[in-house]
N, C-alpha and C positions, 0 to 999 in steps of 0.2 A: 258175319261169321269168322274173318280173320281173327279178332279180338277173342272172340269166344273161343277158338282152336287154340289161342296164344295162351290165354288164361288155363284151359285145359291143361296144357302142355306143361305149363308152371307147376299146376297144383302136381301133377304125376313124378315131377322131377323131383319137387319138396317132398312129395311120401316117400319117394325111392332114397333119398338123402337121407331121409328121418330113418328110413328101416335099417340103413348101414351103418348107424351109427353105432360105437362100441357100446355093450352092456355095463358100462360102467358107473360112475359116480353122477356122469351129466343125466344118465337116465333116473336115478334116483333123486336129483335134484329136480326134474321136471315131473315127475309123479307127485312129489312133496308139493311141488307149484300149483298141480293141477288139484288136487286132494284141498289146498287151502282156497282156491276160488271155488270148488264146489261148496264147501263149507259155507264161503263169503256168501255166494248166490242163496244157497237155504236159509241162511239170517235174514237176507233181505225179503225172501220170497215169504218168510213167516210172518214179520213184522207186517210186510203189505196185505196178508190174509189171501195170498195166491196159493192155491193148490196144485202147483205145476212143479214136474219133476225136475230137481235142481241140474241134472246133466241135459235134459232136452233146452232149459231155457240157456245155460252157458253154451251150449253149441248153437243153438240159433242166435244169440247175440255175436258170435265170432263168423258166423256166414251169411248174415244178412248184409254186412257192408259190402264185402265183394259180390253179391246177388244183385244190391241197387245200384252198383258203380256198373256193371255188365249190362243190365238192363237199360240204364238211362243214356248208356255211352252212344249209342247208334243218334240220338236226338242231340245230345250237346254233351262234349267233355266237362264244360263248368257244370252244366246241370247235374251229370254223372258224378262228380266230385261232392257236389253239396247234398246227393242223395246219398252218396256212400257215407258223409258223414251225420247226416239224419239217423242213417240206418243204427249207425253206432252208438249215436247219443240217446235214441227213442227208449232203449230199454230202462237205462238210467232215469229217463225224464219220468218216463211209466212207474218207475218203482217209487221214486219220488214223489209225484203226486199223490198215488195210492196211499203212502205211508204219510203224506201229511193230512190226508183226509182221516186215517185211521188215529193218528195223534188228537186233531181236533174232536174227535167222537170221545176219546180217552178221557181228554182233559174235563170235557162236559161231563162225563158220567165219574169223575173222582170223587166228588163232594158224595153223591149218591150210596158210592161205595161204603166210605168213611161212616155215614150216617147207619148205615146197615150192620158195618161191622162194631162200631160201637154201642148198638142196642144190643146186639146179641152177646158181645162180652159183659155188658153191664147186666144183663139179665142173669149171671152166673154161668154161662156156659163156655165150654172150652175153646180152645183155637178151632179144632175139628169141626165144632159143631158151629161157630160163628161164621166161616166159611162155607158151610151149607146153607146155612141161612141167607148168607150175603146172596150165595148162587141163585138161591129161589126167588130172591127180589130184583134182581138184575135186569133193566131195560135192554143192554146191551149183549146181544147174544154171543158176539166174538170174547167180550170178558167174560161171561157167564161159562163159556165152553173151557176159557183157560183156568178158573175155579175148578169145572169140572173134572179136569184133567188131574187139577191137583189132589182132588178128594179122591180120584181112581188109584193116583197112584200111591197114596196114602193106604187106602184099603187092600192094596198089594204089599204092604210092607215097608214102603219108602219111606225115610225119616221127614215129615211134614215139613223142614226147612229147607231140606235137600228137593223136594218137590216144587217148593214156592222157588227157589233157584234156576231151575230147569225152564219155568213157566217165564222167569224174569226177561229172557231175550226178546220175547213176542211183545213185552209191554212197551208200548209207544207213549211218549208224554211225559213230562216233566213232572204234572202234578200226580197222575196214577203211579210212576216211577215212584217217587216220593212216598205215597201210601204203602206200596209194595215191599219198599226197602226197609222200612221201621216194623212192617209186620213181621218180614222174614228175621229180623235181626232179634225182636221179640220172642220169636217161636225157638230159633237156635240157643238164645241167651235163657230157656226157661222160664222168661220174666212172668209173674202172676197175672193174670189175665184182668186184674183190677188195675195194676199198674198200667199195662198195655193199654187199658181203655182211656187212661188220662194222659198217655202219653198222644194216643190218638187224636184226644180231645183237642191237644195243641196243636197237634198237625192240621185239625181241621179250619183252623181260624185262617193259618197261611194259605190252604188250598182255596177256602171259597174267596180269599181277598184276590187272588192270582186267577181264578175262574171270573170274576167279577170283572176284573182290569181287563182281560182280554175279550170279553164279550162288549164292554164297552169300545174297547178300541176298533173291533170287528165292526160294530155298528155303524162307528165315523168312518170308517174307510171303505164300507160297501158303497157308496155311490161313487167314488176315484174307481173302483175296480169294473164297476160297469161302464163307465164312463172309455176305460182303458180298451175296453174288448170292443166298445160301439165305434170307436176311432180305427181299431185294428180290423174290423170288418169293414170298414167303410170302401178302404182300396179294391182288395178283392172283389167287392159288389160292384165298384165301378168298373172295374175292366172285365166282370162276367157281362154286365152291360151293355157296354160298348162291343163286346164280342158278338151279342146275340143281336143287337141295332144295327150295326155297322161293322161287318167284319173285314172291309178293304181298309179301314181306317187304321186297323192294328196289324196290316199287311205287314209294315216295316219288322215287326218282331217274328213273323215267320218264313219270311222270307229273304232276311239280309243275315249277313255274318254278325253285324253288330248287334243285332235284336236278339239272336238267338244264343250268341255266346257272351254279350255284356248287359244289354238292357233287361232281359227277362230275368238270370239268374241274379243280376244286381239288384232289382226290384224286390224279388223273393228273399234274399238276403238282409236287406235294409228291413224289410218289413218283421222278419223272424227277431231280428235285433233290438228294431223297436218293441215291440210286444216284451221282449227278455229284459231291458233296460228299464219300462215304465212298471213293470212288477217288482224288480228289485228295487227301485227308488221309493215305491209306495208301501214297501213292507215294513211294517213295525213289528218288533218282537219285545213281548213282556215276560 
């Protein structure tokens, strides 16, 4: 309780000091920094396809570390510090995982999008008609939603190239970004659709090769990733088994200073570090 009171007093003092700051250039810089952070959070949430309010997400990332620190401090200061660090890194890790999943799905969808665009442009349709046809034939609902947004903006008298650029920040993946950028350039430069079709045909060769190579690498490394997860889950499984079968065997972790402040936090830190290094060493970028 003394710790919680001290934290509350510190927060109150900080808030009072911030309120007493002069209304000058410092406040303007602070507001500019806050707006840039919100814009960055909004872009991250868009790429991860999370329908969260950027303000709520921003304040949650700021308040989660001290909340975890205060909640875990009565058990162990070392665990509290580790919990605060985990709460600080958890939002970035979650966004990274979701963006990576979106990246993988978009990469697999890029050849299909190219095929639909080439077919519609080869049939003599306009860029707008090609986008409408591609939207109707896509399997990925997020990519179809991006194309739908471009179509709706064009119907509201927004130039097609501007609508494509506005949707570009939500596009994840090198191959899909290559398709999107080339299509945007063709629309902005008013290149005839038959020449744009030839350009996209050349791009499709590169995209298909990239997707095929990424699929082969993913298939060859899938067994290694499964092995990493099995080895990572083995240690906590043994710990839980001993905890259930023979609790007195682990009493040193609960009743001694060394167990609570050194052994248990050290084991958790080494487990997390081992998982991170294993995946970093097994990652293959193509």
